[in-house]
N, CA, C and O atoms as a Tinker XYZ file with bonds, in Angstrom:
   468  protein
     1  N    -25.449000    5.874000  -12.537000    73     2
     2  CA   -24.504000    6.759000  -11.890000    64     1     3
     3  C    -23.117000    6.595000  -12.493000    63     2     4     5
     4  O    -22.485000    7.578000  -12.879000    81     3
     5  N    -22.646000    5.365000  -12.574000    73     3     6
     6  CA   -21.296000    5.116000  -13.081000    64     5     7
     7  C    -21.153000    5.540000  -14.543000    63     6     8     9
     8  O    -20.163000    6.193000  -14.874000    81     7
     9  N    -22.096000    5.202000  -15.442000    73     7    10
    10  CA   -21.920000    5.629000  -16.840000    64     9    11
    11  C    -21.894000    7.144000  -17.018000    63    10    12    13
    12  O    -21.117000    7.654000  -17.826000    81    11
    13  N    -22.729000    7.871000  -16.278000    73    11    14
    14  CA   -22.734000    9.320000  -16.457000    64    13    15
    15  C    -21.460000    9.956000  -15.907000    63    14    16    17
    16  O    -20.916000   10.878000  -16.514000    81    15
    17  N    -20.982000    9.472000  -14.768000    73    15    18
    18  CA   -19.746000   10.034000  -14.216000    64    17    19
    19  C    -18.530000    9.652000  -15.054000    63    18    20    21
    20  O    -17.607000   10.452000  -15.206000    81    19
    21  N    -18.522000    8.438000  -15.599000    73    19    22
    22  CA   -17.425000    8.054000  -16.496000    64    21    23
    23  C    -17.455000    8.861000  -17.786000    63    22    24    25
    24  O    -16.405000    9.232000  -18.310000    81    23
    25  N    -18.644000    9.134000  -18.299000    73    23    26
    26  CA   -18.761000    9.968000  -19.498000    64    25    27
    27  C    -18.248000   11.369000  -19.224000    63    26    28    29
    28  O    -17.481000   11.913000  -20.019000    81    27
    29  N    -18.656000   11.960000  -18.116000    73    27    30
    30  CA   -18.200000   13.307000  -17.776000    64    29    31
    31  C    -16.689000   13.344000  -17.583000    63    30    32    33
    32  O    -16.032000   14.280000  -18.038000    81    31
    33  N    -16.133000   12.343000  -16.918000    73    31    34
    34  CA   -14.692000   12.308000  -16.676000    64    33    35
    35  C    -13.908000   12.110000  -17.957000    63    34    36    37
    36  O    -12.919000   12.805000  -18.191000    81    35
    37  N    -14.335000   11.173000  -18.791000    73    35    38
    38  CA   -13.584000   10.908000  -20.023000    64    37    39
    39  C    -13.679000   12.075000  -20.999000    63    38    40    41
    40  O    -12.685000   12.416000  -21.640000    81    39
    41  N    -14.848000   12.691000  -21.124000    73    39    42
    42  CA   -14.968000   13.852000  -22.012000    64    41    43
    43  C    -14.162000   15.018000  -21.466000    63    42    44    45
    44  O    -13.574000   15.773000  -22.241000    81    43
    45  N    -14.120000   15.182000  -20.144000    73    43    46
    46  CA   -13.297000   16.249000  -19.571000    64    45    47
    47  C    -11.826000   16.048000  -19.909000    63    46    48    49
    48  O    -11.149000   16.994000  -20.312000    81    47
    49  N    -11.330000   14.837000  -19.751000    73    47    50
    50  CA    -9.914000   14.573000  -20.038000    64    49    51
    51  C     -9.614000   14.776000  -21.511000    63    50    52    53
    52  O     -8.613000   15.403000  -21.861000    81    51
    53  N    -10.473000   14.251000  -22.380000    73    51    54
    54  CA   -10.248000   14.407000  -23.819000    64    53    55
    55  C    -10.342000   15.875000  -24.224000    63    54    56    57
    56  O     -9.521000   16.350000  -25.009000    81    55
    57  N    -11.328000   16.598000  -23.701000    73    55    58
    58  CA   -11.481000   18.008000  -24.049000    64    57    59
    59  C    -10.344000   18.844000  -23.480000    63    58    60    61
    60  O     -9.919000   19.809000  -24.115000    81    59
    61  N     -9.847000   18.502000  -22.312000    73    59    62
    62  CA    -8.726000   19.248000  -21.737000    64    61    63
    63  C     -7.474000   19.076000  -22.579000    63    62    64    65
    64  O     -6.653000   19.989000  -22.673000    81    63
    65  N     -7.328000   17.918000  -23.185000    73    63    66
    66  CA    -6.144000   17.662000  -24.003000    64    65    67
    67  C     -6.330000   18.163000  -25.427000    63    66    68    69
    68  O     -5.419000   18.783000  -25.976000    81    67
    69  N     -7.487000   17.912000  -26.045000    73    67    70
    70  CA    -7.588000   18.111000  -27.488000    64    69    71
    71  C     -8.853000   18.808000  -27.964000    63    70    72    73
    72  O     -9.242000   18.592000  -29.112000    81    71
    73  N     -9.510000   19.615000  -27.176000    73    71    74
    74  CA   -10.723000   20.289000  -27.646000    64    73    75
    75  C    -10.372000   21.384000  -28.645000    63    74    76    77
    76  O     -9.360000   22.066000  -28.486000    81    75
    77  N    -11.194000   21.558000  -29.665000    73    75    78
    78  CA   -10.934000   22.636000  -30.628000    64    77    79
    79  C    -11.300000   23.999000  -30.047000    63    78    80    81
    80  O    -11.748000   24.103000  -28.905000    81    79
    81  N    -11.105000   25.021000  -30.836000    73    79    82
    82  CA   -11.413000   26.380000  -30.414000    64    81    83
    83  C    -12.916000   26.541000  -30.181000    63    82    84    85
    84  O    -13.731000   25.886000  -30.830000    81    83
    85  N    -13.267000   27.427000  -29.241000    73    83    86
    86  CA   -14.670000   27.641000  -28.872000    64    85    87
    87  C    -14.988000   29.122000  -28.994000    63    86    88    89
    88  O    -14.200000   29.976000  -28.587000    81    87
    89  N    -16.155000   29.416000  -29.561000    73    87    90
    90  CA   -16.645000   30.794000  -29.645000    64    89    91
    91  C    -17.243000   31.155000  -28.291000    63    90    92    93
    92  O    -18.343000   30.714000  -27.959000    81    91
    93  N    -16.529000   31.949000  -27.514000    73    91    94
    94  CA   -16.899000   32.143000  -26.112000    64    93    95
    95  C    -18.030000   33.152000  -25.921000    63    94    96    97
    96  O    -18.816000   33.007000  -24.985000    81    95
    97  N    -18.134000   34.153000  -26.764000    73    95    98
    98  CA   -19.147000   35.179000  -26.520000    64    97    99
    99  C    -20.002000   35.510000  -27.734000    63    98   100   101
   100  O    -20.730000   36.503000  -27.718000    81    99
   101  N    -19.931000   34.710000  -28.772000    73    99   102
   102  CA   -20.811000   34.892000  -29.910000    64   101   103
   103  C    -20.352000   35.881000  -30.951000    63   102   104   105
   104  O    -21.110000   36.182000  -31.873000    81   103
   105  N    -19.134000   36.406000  -30.844000    73   103   106
   106  CA   -18.658000   37.365000  -31.840000    64   105   107
   107  C    -17.687000   36.723000  -32.822000    63   106   108   109
   108  O    -16.947000   37.415000  -33.521000    81   107
   109  N    -17.697000   35.400000  -32.868000    73   107   110
   110  CA   -16.878000   34.608000  -33.794000    64   109   111
   111  C    -15.388000   34.868000  -33.628000    63   110   112   113
   112  O    -14.638000   34.910000  -34.603000    81   111
   113  N    -14.971000   35.042000  -32.377000    73   111   114
   114  CA   -13.552000   35.123000  -32.060000    64   113   115
   115  C    -13.235000   33.935000  -31.154000    63   114   116   117
   116  O    -13.446000   34.006000  -29.944000    81   115
   117  N    -12.726000   32.839000  -31.735000    73   115   118
   118  CA   -12.558000   31.607000  -30.959000    64   117   119
   119  C    -11.440000   31.699000  -29.924000    63   118   120   121
   120  O    -10.441000   32.394000  -30.109000    81   119
   121  N    -11.650000   30.971000  -28.827000    73   119   122
   122  CA   -10.699000   30.917000  -27.719000    64   121   123
   123  C    -10.287000   29.467000  -27.530000    63   122   124   125
   124  O    -11.122000   28.564000  -27.581000    81   123
   125  N     -9.002000   29.251000  -27.313000    73   123   126
   126  CA    -8.522000   27.882000  -27.097000    64   125   127
   127  C     -8.278000   27.651000  -25.613000    63   126   128   129
   128  O     -7.889000   28.561000  -24.881000    81   127
   129  N     -8.514000   26.417000  -25.184000    73   127   130
   130  CA    -8.275000   26.084000  -23.789000    64   129   131
   131  C     -7.569000   24.762000  -23.615000    63   130   132   133
   132  O     -7.213000   24.394000  -22.495000    81   131
   133  N     -7.357000   24.034000  -24.707000    73   131   134
   134  CA    -6.784000   22.693000  -24.590000    64   133   135
   135  C     -5.265000   22.726000  -24.667000    63   134   136   137
   136  O     -4.660000   23.724000  -25.058000    81   135
   137  N     -4.672000   21.609000  -24.282000    73   135   138
   138  CA    -3.215000   21.510000  -24.271000    64   137   139
   139  C     -2.623000   21.523000  -25.677000    63   138   140   141
   140  O     -1.524000   22.038000  -25.877000    81   139
   141  N     -3.334000   20.967000  -26.646000    73   139   142
   142  CA    -2.814000   20.929000  -28.012000    64   141   143
   143  C     -2.779000   22.293000  -28.681000    63   142   144   145
   144  O     -2.103000   22.456000  -29.697000    81   143
   145  N     -3.479000   23.264000  -28.147000    73   143   146
   146  CA    -3.476000   24.608000  -28.711000    64   145   147
   147  C     -2.557000   25.556000  -27.944000    63   146   148   149
   148  O     -2.740000   26.772000  -28.001000    81   147
   149  N     -1.582000   25.018000  -27.234000    73   147   150
   150  CA    -0.551000   25.846000  -26.628000    64   149   151
   151  C     -0.735000   26.171000  -25.165000    63   150   152   153
   152  O      0.095000   26.888000  -24.606000    81   151
   153  N     -1.759000   25.691000  -24.522000    73   151   154
   154  CA    -1.923000   25.929000  -23.091000    64   153   155
   155  C     -1.129000   24.891000  -22.308000    63   154   156   157
   156  O     -0.826000   23.811000  -22.816000    81   155
   157  N     -0.799000   25.228000  -21.078000    73   155   158
   158  CA    -0.147000   24.251000  -20.211000    64   157   159
   159  C     -1.145000   23.778000  -19.154000    63   158   160   161
   160  O     -2.324000   24.126000  -19.209000    81   159
   161  N     -0.676000   22.998000  -18.209000    73   159   162
   162  CA    -1.574000   22.431000  -17.198000    64   161   163
   163  C     -2.258000   23.531000  -16.384000    63   162   164   165
   164  O     -3.415000   23.378000  -15.992000    81   163
   165  N     -1.568000   24.619000  -16.129000    73   163   166
   166  CA    -2.133000   25.699000  -15.321000    64   165   167
   167  C     -3.150000   26.516000  -16.111000    63   166   168   169
   168  O     -4.208000   26.857000  -15.582000    81   167
   169  N     -2.847000   26.834000  -17.369000    73   167   170
   170  CA    -3.737000   27.704000  -18.142000    64   169   171
   171  C     -4.770000   26.946000  -18.964000    63   170   172   173
   172  O     -5.607000   27.570000  -19.617000    81   171
   173  N     -4.733000   25.625000  -18.948000    73   171   174
   174  CA    -5.707000   24.848000  -19.702000    64   173   175
   175  C     -7.074000   24.896000  -19.044000    63   174   176   177
   176  O     -7.188000   24.960000  -17.820000    81   175
   177  N     -8.112000   24.864000  -19.873000    73   175   178
   178  CA    -9.479000   24.925000  -19.354000    64   177   179
   179  C    -10.445000   24.362000  -20.375000    63   178   180   181
   180  O    -10.140000   24.274000  -21.564000    81   179
   181  N    -11.606000   23.984000  -19.892000    73   179   182
   182  CA   -12.706000   23.630000  -20.777000    64   181   183
   183  C    -13.499000   24.917000  -20.976000    63   182   184   185
   184  O    -14.100000   25.432000  -20.032000    81   183
   185  N    -13.501000   25.430000  -22.187000    73   183   186
   186  CA   -14.100000   26.728000  -22.457000    64   185   187
   187  C    -15.605000   26.568000  -22.647000    63   186   188   189
   188  O    -16.065000   25.713000  -23.403000    81   187
   189  N    -16.352000   27.400000  -21.953000    73   187   190
   190  CA   -17.806000   27.405000  -22.125000    64   189   191
   191  C    -18.207000   28.622000  -22.945000    63   190   192   193
   192  O    -17.470000   29.606000  -23.004000    81   191
   193  N    -19.353000   28.557000  -23.565000    73   191   194
   194  CA   -19.883000   29.724000  -24.256000    64   193   195
   195  C    -20.917000   30.385000  -23.370000    63   194   196   197
   196  O    -21.348000   29.813000  -22.369000    81   195
   197  N    -21.309000   31.580000  -23.737000    73   195   198
   198  CA   -22.353000   32.249000  -22.965000    64   197   199
   199  C    -23.673000   31.502000  -23.090000    63   198   200   201
   200  O    -24.503000   31.551000  -22.182000    81   199
   201  N    -23.874000   30.810000  -24.211000    73   199   202
   202  CA   -25.108000   30.046000  -24.394000    64   201   203
   203  C    -25.097000   28.749000  -23.593000    63   202   204   205
   204  O    -26.162000   28.230000  -23.259000    81   203
   205  N    -23.921000   28.215000  -23.278000    73   203   206
   206  CA   -23.836000   26.931000  -22.579000    64   205   207
   207  C    -23.884000   27.082000  -21.067000    63   206   208   209
   208  O    -23.937000   26.077000  -20.357000    81   207
   209  N    -23.866000   28.283000  -20.563000    73   207   210
   210  CA   -23.817000   28.475000  -19.122000    64   209   211
   211  C    -25.192000   28.296000  -18.485000    63   210   212   213
   212  O    -25.276000   28.167000  -17.264000    81   211
   213  N    -26.236000   28.285000  -19.240000    73   211   214
   214  CA   -27.540000   28.044000  -18.659000    64   213   215
   215  C    -28.665000   28.658000  -19.450000    63   214   216   217
   216  O    -29.831000   28.527000  -19.076000    81   215
   217  N    -28.342000   29.317000  -20.525000    73   215   218
   218  CA   -29.383000   29.959000  -21.305000    64   217   219
   219  C    -30.059000   29.004000  -22.275000    63   218   220   221
   220  O    -31.273000   29.075000  -22.472000    81   219
   221  N    -29.288000   28.115000  -22.880000    73   219   222
   222  CA   -29.818000   27.237000  -23.919000    64   221   223
   223  C    -29.284000   25.826000  -23.733000    63   222   224   225
   224  O    -28.163000   25.625000  -23.266000    81   223
   225  N    -30.099000   24.861000  -24.104000    73   223   226
   226  CA   -29.651000   23.477000  -24.169000    64   225   227
   227  C    -29.303000   23.197000  -25.618000    63   226   228   229
   228  O    -30.160000   23.312000  -26.494000    81   227
   229  N    -28.054000   22.830000  -25.883000    73   227   230
   230  CA   -27.579000   22.641000  -27.252000    64   229   231
   231  C    -27.126000   21.197000  -27.425000    63   230   232   233
   232  O    -25.937000   20.903000  -27.295000    81   231
   233  N    -28.060000   20.293000  -27.716000    73   231   234
   234  CA   -27.677000   18.884000  -27.871000    64   233   235
   235  C    -26.946000   18.648000  -29.181000    63   234   236   237
   236  O    -27.026000   19.451000  -30.111000    81   235
   237  N    -26.238000   17.543000  -29.237000    73   235   238
   238  CA   -25.413000   17.250000  -30.403000    64   237   239
   239  C    -26.265000   16.991000  -31.642000    63   238   240   241
   240  O    -25.806000   17.232000  -32.758000    81   239
   241  N    -27.493000   16.506000  -31.473000    73   239   242
   242  CA   -28.329000   16.219000  -32.637000    64   241   243
   243  C    -28.941000   17.479000  -33.243000    63   242   244   245
   244  O    -29.502000   17.413000  -34.337000    81   243
   245  N    -28.850000   18.619000  -32.568000    73   243   246
   246  CA   -29.344000   19.872000  -33.135000    64   245   247
   247  C    -28.299000   20.569000  -33.997000    63   246   248   249
   248  O    -28.641000   21.457000  -34.778000    81   247
   249  N    -27.051000   20.188000  -33.872000    73   247   250
   250  CA   -25.984000   20.822000  -34.637000    64   249   251
   251  C    -25.896000   20.206000  -36.025000    63   250   252   253
   252  O    -26.273000   19.052000  -36.230000    81   251
   253  N    -25.397000   20.985000  -36.971000    73   251   254
   254  CA   -25.228000   20.485000  -38.334000    64   253   255
   255  C    -24.076000   19.499000  -38.418000    63   254   256   257
   256  O    -24.094000   18.586000  -39.244000    81   255
   257  N    -23.071000   19.680000  -37.567000    73   255   258
   258  CA   -21.924000   18.774000  -37.543000    64   257   259
   259  C    -21.340000   18.755000  -36.138000    63   258   260   261
   260  O    -21.669000   19.595000  -35.299000    81   259
   261  N    -20.480000   17.796000  -35.901000    73   259   262
   262  CA   -19.814000   17.713000  -34.600000    64   261   263
   263  C    -18.876000   18.903000  -34.418000    63   262   264   265
   264  O    -18.707000   19.394000  -33.302000    81   263
   265  N    -18.268000   19.368000  -35.502000    73   263   266
   266  CA   -17.382000   20.534000  -35.407000    64   265   267
   267  C    -18.146000   21.776000  -34.943000    63   266   268   269
   268  O    -17.649000   22.543000  -34.119000    81   267
   269  N    -19.338000   21.967000  -35.467000    73   267   270
   270  CA   -20.154000   23.105000  -35.037000    64   269   271
   271  C    -20.538000   22.971000  -33.568000    63   270   272   273
   272  O    -20.522000   23.952000  -32.824000    81   271
   273  N    -20.882000   21.751000  -33.153000    73   271   274
   274  CA   -21.253000   21.507000  -31.761000    64   273   275
   275  C    -20.086000   21.806000  -30.827000    63   274   276   277
   276  O    -20.265000   22.427000  -29.780000    81   275
   277  N    -18.893000   21.363000  -31.209000    73   275   278
   278  CA   -17.712000   21.637000  -30.394000    64   277   279
   279  C    -17.365000   23.121000  -30.406000    63   278   280   281
   280  O    -16.951000   23.666000  -29.383000    81   279
   281  N    -17.528000   23.780000  -31.551000    73   279   282
   282  CA   -17.220000   25.208000  -31.669000    64   281   283
   283  C    -18.136000   26.048000  -30.787000    63   282   284   285
   284  O    -17.733000   27.104000  -30.301000    81   283
   285  N    -19.349000   25.590000  -30.582000    73   283   286
   286  CA   -20.304000   26.332000  -29.761000    64   285   287
   287  C    -20.345000   25.862000  -28.310000    63   286   288   289
   288  O    -21.313000   26.152000  -27.608000    81   287
   289  N    -19.335000   25.156000  -27.847000    73   287   290
   290  CA   -19.229000   24.785000  -26.441000    64   289   291
   291  C    -19.999000   23.553000  -26.043000    63   290   292   293
   292  O    -20.435000   23.448000  -24.897000    81   291
   293  N    -20.179000   22.625000  -26.946000    73   291   294
   294  CA   -20.942000   21.424000  -26.644000    64   293   295
   295  C    -20.265000   20.516000  -25.638000    63   294   296   297
   296  O    -20.939000   19.866000  -24.840000    81   295
   297  N    -18.939000   20.461000  -25.664000    73   295   298
   298  CA   -18.224000   19.587000  -24.724000    64   297   299
   299  C    -18.432000   20.044000  -23.283000    63   298   300   301
   300  O    -18.605000   19.218000  -22.387000    81   299
   301  N    -18.415000   21.349000  -23.059000    73   299   302
   302  CA   -18.638000   21.888000  -21.714000    64   301   303
   303  C    -20.024000   21.503000  -21.208000    63   302   304   305
   304  O    -20.188000   21.072000  -20.066000    81   303
   305  N    -21.014000   21.666000  -22.077000    73   303   306
   306  CA   -22.377000   21.344000  -21.672000    64   305   307
   307  C    -22.541000   19.856000  -21.398000    63   306   308   309
   308  O    -23.230000   19.472000  -20.454000    81   307
   309  N    -21.916000   19.017000  -22.214000    73   307   310
   310  CA   -21.991000   17.573000  -22.002000    64   309   311
   311  C    -21.369000   17.192000  -20.667000    63   310   312   313
   312  O    -21.921000   16.368000  -19.937000    81   311
   313  N    -20.231000   17.781000  -20.343000    73   311   314
   314  CA   -19.551000   17.485000  -19.080000    64   313   315
   315  C    -20.423000   17.900000  -17.896000    63   314   316   317
   316  O    -20.616000   17.118000  -16.966000    81   315
   317  N    -20.941000   19.107000  -17.926000    73   315   318
   318  CA   -21.714000   19.625000  -16.793000    64   317   319
   319  C    -23.005000   18.838000  -16.592000    63   318   320   321
   320  O    -23.333000   18.466000  -15.466000    81   319
   321  N    -23.736000   18.582000  -17.670000    73   319   322
   322  CA   -25.013000   17.881000  -17.518000    64   321   323
   323  C    -24.823000   16.435000  -17.077000    63   322   324   325
   324  O    -25.593000   15.940000  -16.253000    81   323
   325  N    -23.818000   15.749000  -17.607000    73   323   326
   326  CA   -23.581000   14.371000  -17.180000    64   325   327
   327  C    -23.083000   14.315000  -15.736000    63   326   328   329
   328  O    -23.434000   13.400000  -14.991000    81   327
   329  N    -22.267000   15.290000  -15.343000    73   327   330
   330  CA   -21.797000   15.311000  -13.957000    64   329   331
   331  C    -22.954000   15.562000  -12.991000    63   330   332   333
   332  O    -23.054000   14.902000  -11.958000    81   331
   333  N    -23.828000   16.513000  -13.323000    73   331   334
   334  CA   -24.966000   16.788000  -12.443000    64   333   335
   335  C    -25.915000   15.597000  -12.357000    63   334   336   337
   336  O    -26.454000   15.309000  -11.289000    81   335
   337  N    -26.120000   14.912000  -13.465000    73   335   338
   338  CA   -26.961000   13.717000  -13.441000    64   337   339
   339  C    -26.316000   12.616000  -12.601000    63   338   340   341
   340  O    -27.011000   11.917000  -11.864000    81   339
   341  N    -24.995000   12.453000  -12.703000    73   339   342
   342  CA   -24.293000   11.460000  -11.892000    64   341   343
   343  C    -24.354000   11.778000  -10.413000    63   342   344   345
   344  O    -24.509000   10.876000   -9.590000    81   343
   345  N    -24.233000   13.053000  -10.063000    73   343   346
   346  CA   -24.316000   13.450000   -8.654000    64   345   347
   347  C    -25.728000   13.226000   -8.122000    63   346   348   349
   348  O    -25.900000   12.801000   -6.979000    81   347
   349  N    -26.736000   13.509000   -8.939000    73   347   350
   350  CA   -28.116000   13.259000   -8.511000    64   349   351
   351  C    -28.352000   11.766000   -8.294000    63   350   352   353
   352  O    -29.041000   11.380000   -7.350000    81   351
   353  N    -27.793000   10.934000   -9.150000    73   351   354
   354  CA   -27.920000    9.481000   -8.963000    64   353   355
   355  C    -27.199000    9.030000   -7.701000    63   354   356   357
   356  O    -27.685000    8.154000   -6.987000    81   355
   357  N    -26.037000    9.626000   -7.424000    73   355   358
   358  CA   -25.309000    9.280000   -6.204000    64   357   359
   359  C    -26.116000    9.664000   -4.965000    63   358   360   361
   360  O    -26.140000    8.922000   -3.984000    81   359
   361  N    -26.769000   10.813000   -5.009000    73   359   362
   362  CA   -27.608000   11.216000   -3.885000    64   361   363
   363  C    -28.757000   10.233000   -3.683000    63   362   364   365
   364  O    -29.120000    9.917000   -2.550000    81   363
   365  N    -29.323000    9.755000   -4.781000    73   363   366
   366  CA   -30.389000    8.768000   -4.674000    64   365   367
   367  C    -29.911000    7.467000   -4.066000    63   366   368   369
   368  O    -30.627000    6.842000   -3.284000    81   367
   369  N    -28.709000    7.056000   -4.420000    73   367   370
   370  CA   -28.154000    5.828000   -3.840000    64   369   371
   371  C    -27.853000    6.018000   -2.356000    63   370   372   373
   372  O    -28.063000    5.104000   -1.559000    81   371
   373  N    -27.367000    7.192000   -1.984000    73   371   374
   374  CA   -27.150000    7.481000   -0.566000    64   373   375
   375  C    -28.465000    7.394000    0.207000    63   374   376   377
   376  O    -28.526000    6.804000    1.285000    81   375
   377  N    -29.505000    7.985000   -0.354000    73   375   378
   378  CA   -30.807000    7.963000    0.301000    64   377   379
   379  C    -31.315000    6.535000    0.439000    63   378   380   381
   380  O    -31.811000    6.148000    1.498000    81   379
   381  N    -31.192000    5.750000   -0.634000    73   379   382
   382  CA   -31.683000    4.372000   -0.584000    64   381   383
   383  C    -30.904000    3.537000    0.425000    63   382   384   385
   384  O    -31.494000    2.738000    1.151000    81   383
   385  N    -29.588000    3.713000    0.478000    73   383   386
   386  CA   -28.781000    2.952000    1.435000    64   385   387
   387  C    -29.163000    3.300000    2.868000    63   386   388   389
   388  O    -29.319000    2.410000    3.703000    81   387
   389  N    -29.312000    4.588000    3.154000    73   387   390
   390  CA   -29.682000    4.962000    4.517000    64   389   391
   391  C    -31.100000    4.494000    4.853000    63   390   392   393
   392  O    -31.379000    4.157000    6.003000    81   391
   393  N    -31.987000    4.468000    3.876000    73   391   394
   394  CA   -33.342000    3.964000    4.108000    64   393   395
   395  C    -33.321000    2.473000    4.406000    63   394   396   397
   396  O    -34.015000    2.008000    5.311000    81   395
   397  N    -32.528000    1.722000    3.650000    73   395   398
   398  CA   -32.461000    0.268000    3.841000    64   397   399
   399  C    -31.798000   -0.097000    5.165000    63   398   400   401
   400  O    -32.125000   -1.126000    5.757000    81   399
   401  N    -30.876000    0.731000    5.632000    73   399   402
   402  CA   -30.204000    0.458000    6.898000    64   401   403
   403  C    -31.019000    0.928000    8.102000    63   402   404   405
   404  O    -30.596000    0.743000    9.243000    81   403
   405  N    -32.164000    1.526000    7.862000    73   403   406
   406  CA   -33.008000    1.976000    8.959000    64   405   407
   407  C    -32.580000    3.301000    9.545000    63   406   408   409
   408  O    -33.001000    3.662000   10.644000    81   407
   409  N    -31.750000    4.027000    8.829000    73   407   410
   410  CA   -31.317000    5.336000    9.304000    64   409   411
   411  C    -32.344000    6.381000    8.865000    63   410   412   413
   412  O    -33.320000    6.063000    8.186000    81   411
   413  N    -32.114000    7.594000    9.252000    73   411   414
   414  CA   -32.988000    8.664000    8.789000    64   413   415
   415  C    -32.580000    9.004000    7.354000    63   414   416   417
   416  O    -31.497000    9.548000    7.135000    81   415
   417  N    -33.421000    8.693000    6.387000    73   415   418
   418  CA   -32.979000    8.807000    5.000000    64   417   419
   419  C    -32.806000   10.233000    4.512000    63   418   420   421
   420  O    -32.114000   10.456000    3.518000    81   419
   421  N    -33.410000   11.201000    5.176000    73   419   422
   422  CA   -33.305000   12.562000    4.665000    64   421   423
   423  C    -32.038000   13.265000    5.122000    63   422   424   425
   424  O    -31.770000   14.388000    4.694000    81   423
   425  N    -31.253000   12.628000    5.983000    73   423   426
   426  CA   -29.977000   13.225000    6.377000    64   425   427
   427  C    -29.037000   13.294000    5.179000    63   426   428   429
   428  O    -28.281000   14.254000    5.035000    81   427
   429  N    -29.083000   12.277000    4.321000    73   427   430
   430  CA   -28.255000   12.298000    3.110000    64   429   431
   431  C    -28.639000   13.466000    2.213000    63   430   432   433
   432  O    -27.776000   14.074000    1.580000    81   431
   433  N    -29.908000   13.777000    2.156000    73   431   434
   434  CA   -30.359000   14.912000    1.348000    64   433   435
   435  C    -29.935000   16.224000    2.006000    63   434   436   437
   436  O    -29.558000   17.169000    1.313000    81   435
   437  N    -29.993000   16.291000    3.325000    73   435   438
   438  CA   -29.603000   17.517000    4.022000    64   437   439
   439  C    -28.121000   17.811000    3.835000    63   438   440   441
   440  O    -27.732000   18.969000    3.684000    81   439
   441  N    -27.292000   16.773000    3.844000    73   439   442
   442  CA   -25.861000   16.989000    3.663000    64   441   443
   443  C    -25.492000   17.300000    2.215000    63   442   444   445
   444  O    -24.359000   17.694000    1.938000    81   443
   445  N    -26.421000   17.129000    1.306000    73   443   446
   446  CA   -26.138000   17.440000   -0.088000    64   445   447
   447  C    -26.631000   18.831000   -0.472000    63   446   448   449
   448  O    -26.803000   19.105000   -1.660000    81   447
   449  N    -26.858000   19.696000    0.472000    73   447   450
   450  CA   -27.383000   21.033000    0.182000    64   449   451
   451  C    -26.409000   21.877000   -0.626000    63   450   452   453
   452  O    -26.829000   22.819000   -1.297000    81   451
   453  N    -25.134000   21.567000   -0.579000    73   451   454
   454  CA   -24.159000   22.346000   -1.342000    64   453   455
   455  C    -24.209000   22.037000   -2.831000    63   454   456   457
   456  O    -23.746000   22.845000   -3.636000    81   455
   457  N    -24.749000   20.909000   -3.213000    73   455   458
   458  CA   -24.768000   20.531000   -4.628000    64   457   459
   459  C    -25.646000   21.472000   -5.444000    63   458   460   461
   460  O    -25.168000   21.982000   -6.458000    81   459
   461  N    -26.896000   21.738000   -5.073000    73   459   462
   462  CA   -27.668000   22.683000   -5.887000    64   461   463
   463  C    -27.232000   24.132000   -5.707000    63   462   464   465
   464  O    -27.510000   24.974000   -6.561000    81   463
   465  N    -26.555000   24.426000   -4.609000    73   463   466
   466  CA   -26.102000   25.802000   -4.395000    64   465   467
   467  C    -24.944000   26.065000   -5.292000    63   466   468
   468  O    -24.395000   27.167000   -5.284000    81   467
């Protein structure tokens, strides 16, 4: 749980500050969202591509280079997948703690209904 959430947090901070341009819709017109490319705290964002929103899994080992991976929205996908894995691990720890304390263990799962929604 801790390594995945720390990975998601650190990559988010680094990408918010210094991520390169991202091809947002596949027409090779890059969009910047980081602070180093002229955005401020309000307009800064981690830019996702249409492929990274849920259509394709684009791991870093499938790219020819790290620059290509970053250009195609790899940082966004890394942040989202590591965060979801960390939240799932946290839910498991909640369930285990309530089970060990003799509570109703599925209450922790019921209160986490907003996570998959």
